[in-house]
C-alpha positions, 0 to 999 in steps of 0.5 A: 679027215681033222687032226686034231689036238686034245688038250686036257687027255687023260688016260681016265675012260670016265673022262669026257677026254677020253671019250672023244679021243676013242670017238674021233679014232674011230670015225679016222681022225689023227689025233694028238694028246696034250695033258698032265696025265700020264699014259696012253689014249686009242692008242696015242700017247699023252704028251707034255705041251710044248711041242708045236704041230703044224699040221692041226685042224682042230684043237678040242678044249677039256680043261677049265678057263682057269687052266687055259690060260697056260696053254694060250701061248701054245695054242695059238702057235698050234696054228689051228683052222679052230679051236672046240670049247666043249661045255665048261671049257668057255672062255671070252679071253681065249675067244676074243684072242682066237678071233683076233689070230684068224682062229674060229672059237667055236662053242659046241661038244666035241661027242655031238658034232662027231655023233650028228656027222657036224665034226 
């Protein structure tokens, strides 16, 4: 199983980040929810960015490119194996930073990857 950090986590059930958290947990993955909202998703509290988790395999992004620069340092310090850019979050600048730091950028949909067994 791949420990996954969700940036842009929200307790709003109509949002894709919420659905991803639910599906990740259903598939047996441990999650860390990070966002500006308060509450919990899939039984896991949403935390503010700051605490660096050292056991994260994948970060999945649910924030747009305009908000991502505030997270660059956090993402790099977390040092995941890969970062998934869900539709609408693609960012060539961040993808370049990731490659420079030996982190794989993946432009894909977390929900689709989970659905087809390619996560």
